[in-house]
C-alpha positions in Angstrom: -29.6 -8.5 -4.7 -28.1 -8.7 -8.2 -24.7 -7.2 -8.7 -24.6 -4.2 -11.1 -22.7 -4.2 -14.3 -20.1 -1.6 -15.0 -22.4 0.1 -17.5 -25.2 0.3 -14.8 -22.7 1.9 -12.4 -21.6 4.4 -15.0 -25.1 5.4 -15.8 -25.8 6.1 -12.1 -23.8 9.3 -12.4 -22.1 9.1 -9.0 -19.9 12.2 -9.4 -18.2 11.7 -6.0 -17.4 8.0 -6.4 -15.2 5.8 -8.6 -15.6 2.0 -9.1 -12.3 0.3 -8.1 -11.9 -3.4 -7.9 -15.0 -4.8 -6.2 -16.5 -1.6 -4.7 -17.3 2.1 -4.9 -14.7 4.4 -3.4 -14.8 8.1 -2.4 -12.5 10.5 -0.6 -13.8 13.6 1.1 -11.6 16.4 2.3 -12.0 17.7 5.8 -10.7 20.8 7.6 -9.9 18.9 10.8 -10.5 15.7 12.8 -13.7 17.0 14.4 -15.3 17.7 11.0 -14.4 14.3 9.8 -15.7 12.6 12.9 -19.1 14.4 12.6 -19.3 13.6 9.0 -18.7 9.9 9.7 -21.3 9.9 12.5 -23.9 11.2 10.0 -22.9 8.5 7.5 -23.4 5.8 10.1 -27.0 6.9 10.7 -27.6 6.9 6.9 -26.1 3.4 6.6 -28.3 2.0 9.3 -31.4 3.5 7.8 -30.7 2.0 4.3 -29.5 -1.4 5.7 -26.1 -1.3 4.1 -22.7 -0.8 5.7 -19.6 1.3 5.0 -15.9 0.8 5.3 -14.5 4.1 6.7 -10.9 5.4 7.2 -10.2 8.8 8.7 -6.9 10.4 7.9 -5.3 13.8 8.2 -7.5 16.1 6.2 -9.7 13.3 4.6 -12.2 10.6 5.0 -12.0 7.6 2.7 -15.1 5.5 2.1 -15.9 2.2 0.4 -19.3 0.8 -0.4 -19.6 -2.9 -1.3 -22.3 -5.5 -0.7 -21.4 -8.9 0.7 -24.5 -10.5 -0.7 -24.4 -9.5 -4.3 -25.6 -12.2 -6.7 -23.4 -13.2 -9.7 -24.7 -15.7 -12.4 -22.0 -17.5 -14.4 -22.4 -18.7 -18.0 -24.2 -21.8 -16.8 -26.7 -19.8 -14.9 -25.4 -20.9 -11.5 -25.8 -18.2 -8.8 -22.9 -17.2 -6.6 -23.0 -14.8 -3.6 -20.1 -12.4 -4.1 -18.7 -9.1 -2.9 -19.7 -6.4 -5.4 -21.7 -3.3 -6.0 -25.5 -3.5 -5.9 -28.3 -0.9 -6.2 -28.2 -0.6 -2.5 -24.7 0.7 -2.6 -25.6 3.2 -5.4 -28.5 4.5 -3.3 -26.3 4.9 -0.3 -23.6 6.6 -2.4 -26.1 9.2 -3.5 -27.3 9.8 0.1 -23.6 10.2 1.2 -23.1 12.8 -1.5 -26.1 14.8 0.0 -24.7 14.4 3.5 -21.3 15.6 2.4 -22.8 18.7 0.9 -24.6 19.4 4.2 -21.4 19.1 6.2 -19.3 21.2 3.8 -16.9 18.5 2.9 -15.7 18.3 -0.7 -15.2 15.1 -2.8 -11.8 14.3 -4.3 -12.7 11.4 -6.5 -9.5 11.1 -8.4 -7.5 10.6 -5.2 -9.0 7.1 -4.5 -6.9 4.0 -4.9 -6.9 0.2 -4.2 -4.0 -2.2 -4.0 -4.4 -5.8 -4.8 -1.8 -8.6 -5.1 -1.6 -11.1 -7.9 0.2 -14.5 -7.9 0.7 -16.6 -11.0 0.2 -20.3 -10.4 -1.2 -23.3 -12.1 -2.5 -24.7 -8.8 -4.5 -22.0 -7.0 -6.7 -24.6 -5.2 -3.6 -26.2 -3.7 -1.7 -23.1 -2.5 -4.6 -20.8 -1.7 -5.1 -22.3 1.8 -1.5 -21.5 2.7 -1.9 -17.9 1.7 -5.3 -17.6 3.4 -3.6 -18.8 6.6 -0.6 -16.5 6.2 -2.5 -13.4 5.2 -5.6 -13.6 7.4 -5.2 -16.6 9.8 -8.6 -17.9 8.6 -9.1 -20.7 6.0 -12.5 -19.2 5.2 -10.7 -16.3 3.5 -10.1 -18.6 0.5 -13.0 -17.8 -1.9 -14.5 -15.3 0.4 -16.8 -13.1 -1.6 -15.6 -14.6 -4.9 -16.4 -17.7 -6.9 -12.6 -18.2 -7.4 -9.8 -19.2 -5.0 -9.0 -15.5 -4.3 -8.1 -14.8 -0.8 -9.9 -11.9 0.8 -9.7 -10.8 4.4 -13.2 -10.1 5.7 -11.9 -7.3 8.0 -9.9 -5.6 5.2 -6.6 -5.7 7.1 -4.6 -6.9 4.1 -4.9 -6.5 0.3 -6.8 -9.1 -1.7 -4.7 -11.8 -3.3 -5.9 -13.3 -6.6 -4.4 -16.0 -8.7 -3.6 -15.9 -12.4 -2.3 -18.3 -14.9 1.5 -18.3 -15.5 0.8 -18.6 -19.2 -0.7 -15.1 -19.2 2.6 -13.4 -18.3 5.9 -13.3 -20.1 8.2 -13.1 -17.1 8.6 -16.6 -15.6 10.8 -15.4 -12.8 8.3 -13.0 -11.2 5.1 -14.6 -9.9 4.0 -12.0 -7.5 3.0 -8.6 -8.8 0.9 -5.6 -7.5 -2.1 -4.1 -9.2 -3.0 -0.5 -8.4 -6.5 0.5 -9.1 -7.0 4.2 -9.8 -9.6 6.6 -11.0 -9.9 6.7 -14.9 -8.9 10.3 -14.9 -5.5 9.8 -13.4 -4.4 6.5 -15.0 -2.3 8.1 -17.7 -0.7 10.4 -15.2 0.1 7.5 -12.9 1.8 5.6 -15.7 3.7 8.7 -16.8 5.0 9.3 -13.3 6.3 5.7 -13.0 8.0 6.1 -16.4 9.5 9.4 -15.3 10.9 7.7 -12.2 12.8 5.2 -14.4 10.1 2.6 -15.2 9.2 1.1 -18.6 5.8 0.3 -20.0 6.1 -3.3 -21.1 2.5 -4.1 -22.0 -0.2 -1.6 -22.8 -2.2 -3.8 -25.1 -5.2 -3.7 -22.7 -4.8 0.0 -21.8 -6.3 1.9 -20.3 -7.8 -1.0 -18.4 -4.4 -2.5 -17.6 -1.0 -1.0 -18.2 2.0 -3.1 -17.1 5.1 -1.2 -15.9 8.5 -2.7 -15.1 11.1 -1.2 -12.8 14.8 -1.1 -13.7 15.2 -4.7 -12.3 12.4 -6.0 -14.4 9.8 -6.3 -11.6 6.3 -5.7 -12.9 3.3 -3.9 -11.6 0.0 -2.9 -13.2 -2.0 0.3 -13.2 -5.7 -0.8 -13.5 -8.9 1.0 -14.3 -12.5 -0.4 -14.4 -13.2 1.0 -17.8 -16.7 -0.4 -17.9 -17.8 1.7 -14.9 -15.9 4.9 -15.8 -18.0 8.1 -15.3 -19.9 9.2 -18.4 -20.1 12.8 -19.6 
């Protein structure tokens, strides 16, 4: 099934969900563990019926969900097809069904509370070093390029954050090659940056804001607040 563009995801009008990194994410607030467990059980039945699957995490007072297809089709500029992890129409359909189920179980969405952490490593030789990181992070060489046409390392079980590789020439600070990228809902990106600045950080690059805003701490270490602007909810 073809991957959806950001514009297609935005037009779907998924009020409970936000597109972060490769998937759709939602948080539902629950009064107690039993409510969360019953809600998740209902989601499992819906997922089986549609043929998709969910990633679920139950915490104190909330249930976090991620929807992402492992068999999405991406076509590069040459027309070559790649099987990637991304959002498809199947995920959108299930997201709508989950919204209906949540209403029936009396759990409310908190879409601006979702977040995803990824790691970035600047290198000119990702093909050489990626196997090392695949082994260190996941213990599985197949994690290199999993769900991606690049050398990006992704753990199929979701135990650790994704690690992607960038070019050193894209960054000014030669001494720091590792950095974190925090994906947040579009509505809270400005607030997240402001909080980091209030805590002593400095915005060092907002040329791609609100998609990417780079913040440095007092020692010069950098991280980025990221938003998938293309899939931001429309009014």
